[in-house]
C-alpha positions in Angstrom: -0.5 -20.0 55.9 -3.9 -20.7 54.3 -4.9 -17.1 54.9 -1.8 -15.8 53.2 -2.4 -18.1 50.2 -6.0 -16.9 50.0 -5.0 -13.2 50.1 -2.3 -13.9 47.4 -4.9 -15.6 45.2 -7.3 -12.7 45.6 -4.6 -10.2 44.8 -3.5 -12.1 41.7 -7.1 -12.3 40.4 -7.6 -8.6 41.1 -4.5 -7.7 39.1 -5.5 -10.0 36.2 -9.0 -8.5 36.0 -8.0 -4.9 36.5 -8.6 -2.8 33.3 -5.5 -2.3 31.3 -4.6 1.1 29.9 -5.4 1.5 26.3 -2.5 1.4 23.9 -1.9 4.3 21.6 -3.2 4.0 18.0 -0.6 4.5 15.3 -1.8 5.9 12.0 0.0 6.5 8.7 -0.9 9.0 6.0 -0.4 7.4 2.7 -1.8 10.1 0.4 1.5 10.2 -1.6 2.1 12.0 -4.8 2.0 9.8 -8.0 5.8 9.8 -8.2 5.9 8.0 -4.8 3.0 5.7 -5.1 3.2 1.9 -4.4 4.0 -0.2 -7.4 1.3 -2.8 -8.1 2.2 -6.5 -8.0 4.6 -6.3 -5.1 4.1 -7.3 -1.4 2.3 -5.0 1.0 4.3 -2.3 2.8 6.4 -3.6 5.7 6.1 -1.7 9.0 9.1 -1.1 11.3 9.0 -3.1 14.6 8.3 0.2 16.5 5.9 1.5 14.0 8.0 4.6 13.2 8.2 3.9 9.4 7.1 1.8 6.5 9.1 0.3 3.7 7.4 -0.3 0.4 8.0 -0.8 -3.4 7.7 2.4 -5.4 9.0 3.7 -8.7 12.5 4.7 -9.5 12.5 8.5 -9.9 12.3 9.3 -13.6 11.7 5.7 -14.5 8.3 4.6 -13.1 8.5 1.2 -14.8 11.3 0.1 -12.6 10.7 -0.6 -8.8 12.8 0.2 -5.9 12.3 0.4 -2.1 11.0 3.6 -0.5 10.8 4.6 3.2 7.8 6.5 4.6 8.4 7.8 8.1 5.5 8.5 10.4 6.5 12.1 11.1 7.0 13.0 7.4 4.3 13.8 4.8 6.3 12.3 1.9 8.5 9.2 1.3 12.1 8.9 0.3 13.7 6.4 -2.2 16.3 4.1 -0.6 19.5 4.3 -2.6 20.9 0.9 -3.6 17.6 -0.9 -3.6 16.6 -0.9 -7.3 15.2 -4.2 -8.3 14.5 -5.4 -4.7 12.0 -8.2 -4.3 10.7 -9.4 -0.9 11.9 -7.3 2.0 12.1 -7.6 5.8 13.2 -5.1 8.5 15.6 -6.1 11.3 14.2 -6.2 14.9 16.2 -3.1 15.8 14.7 -1.2 12.8 18.1 -0.3 11.4 18.6 -2.7 8.5 16.8 -4.3 5.6 17.0 -7.8 4.2 15.9 -8.3 0.6 16.4 -10.5 -2.4 17.7 -9.1 -5.6 18.9 -11.0 -8.7 19.1 -14.3 -6.9 20.9 -13.0 -3.9 19.9 -12.2 -0.4 21.3 -8.8 0.7 21.5 -6.8 3.9 21.7 -3.0 3.9 20.9 0.0 6.1 17.4 1.4 6.0 18.9 4.7 4.8 20.4 2.9 1.8 23.9 2.6 0.4 26.0 -0.4 -0.2 24.5 -3.8 0.5 26.2 -7.0 1.7 25.4 -10.4 0.0 24.7 -13.0 2.7 23.3 -15.8 0.5 23.6 -16.6 -3.2 21.1 -19.2 -4.2 18.3 -18.5 -6.7 16.3 -16.6 -4.1 12.7 -16.2 -5.2 10.3 -13.4 -4.3 8.0 -15.5 -2.1 8.9 -14.1 1.3 11.8 -13.1 3.5 11.8 -12.6 7.2 14.2 -11.4 9.9 14.2 -13.4 13.2 15.7 -12.6 16.5 19.4 -13.4 17.2 20.5 -12.1 13.8 19.0 -14.7 11.5 17.2 -14.3 8.2 14.7 -16.6 6.5 14.3 -16.6 2.7 12.7 -18.8 0.0 14.7 -20.5 -2.7 14.4 -23.4 -5.1 16.5 -26.3 -3.7 18.9 -28.0 -6.2 17.2 -31.4 -5.9 13.7 -30.0 -6.5 13.9 -26.8 -8.5 10.2 -26.7 -9.3 9.3 -26.0 -5.6 10.1 -23.3 -3.1 11.7 -24.1 0.2 12.6 -22.0 3.3 16.3 -21.5 4.3 17.9 -19.9 7.3 21.1 -17.8 7.1 23.0 -15.7 9.6 22.5 -11.9 9.0 26.3 -11.6 8.9 26.5 -14.2 6.2 27.7 -17.8 6.2 26.2 -21.2 5.4 22.5 -21.4 4.7 20.5 -24.1 6.4 17.6 -25.8 4.6 14.7 -26.3 6.9 13.1 -29.2 5.1 9.5 -27.9 4.9 8.5 -29.5 1.6 5.7 -32.0 2.1 3.9 -34.1 -0.6 4.8 -31.8 -3.4 3.8 -28.6 -1.6 6.0 -25.6 -1.6 6.9 -23.6 1.5 6.6 -19.9 1.1 6.0 -16.5 2.9 7.8 -17.1 6.2 6.6 -14.7 9.0 8.3 -14.4 12.4 6.5 -14.7 15.7 7.6 -12.0 18.0 9.3 -13.2 21.2 9.3 -16.9 20.0 11.9 -19.0 18.3 9.4 -19.9 15.6 7.7 -18.6 12.5 4.6 -19.1 10.4 4.6 -20.1 6.7 2.3 -21.3 4.0 2.5 -24.8 2.6 1.0 -24.6 -0.9 0.1 -27.0 -3.7 -1.2 -24.0 -5.7 -2.1 -20.4 -5.2 -5.6 -21.5 -4.1 -4.6 -24.5 -2.1 -2.4 -23.5 0.9 -2.3 -24.5 4.6 -0.9 -22.2 7.3 1.8 -23.9 9.4 4.0 -23.0 12.3 7.7 -24.1 12.5 9.5 -24.3 15.9 13.2 -23.8 15.4 14.0 -25.3 18.8 12.5 -28.7 18.0 12.8 -28.5 14.2 9.2 -29.4 13.9 6.2 -27.9 12.1 2.4 -28.1 12.8 -0.5 -27.3 10.6 -2.7 -24.5 12.0 -5.3 -23.6 9.3 -6.3 -25.4 6.1 -7.6 -23.8 3.0 -5.6 -20.5 3.0 -5.0 -18.5 -0.1 -1.5 -17.3 -1.3 
């Protein structure tokens, strides 16, 4: 039995140390014409989970002062505007890459990545300080809670709509913003900020409803 255990141990070590095949590198060409360029002052482009496209804020055709969402696919040289997304703020892509969640005029909306009609899933005063799409059809968004309208808080709502759940991340007068999902985990990262130059990076575990500070001194 000891010989078998030793052989199994050696095999496990060999497999662990064996060189892994290199993963393919995905590159995007973003040399877009002026009419499709990114609008300054909005979040960075959001990549699809499989890397096949990006969603970003660009100008409304014929009205460059007004932003809307655009989609740039990896196999296309140019981008396309997404109908129905004029005025969108923070945006997230669903894990299956087929839908978008974004805030617009104080509402959280869900729509197809190809555009069209959107469905309102939450109607607080949603603020453009981050939105994220978790596994199991759940969306995180930031909003000012009624009992503390001067600070942002993170809420959780089903992607199909329904009651929003406040996660209680406000601590010592610090806002909770920019939620970011952790792939394969029932958890997400967020910033706890006293100001734009005084933020701490935290992780929140949805299973235990608890948060933990990871890095101090982050910038918003």
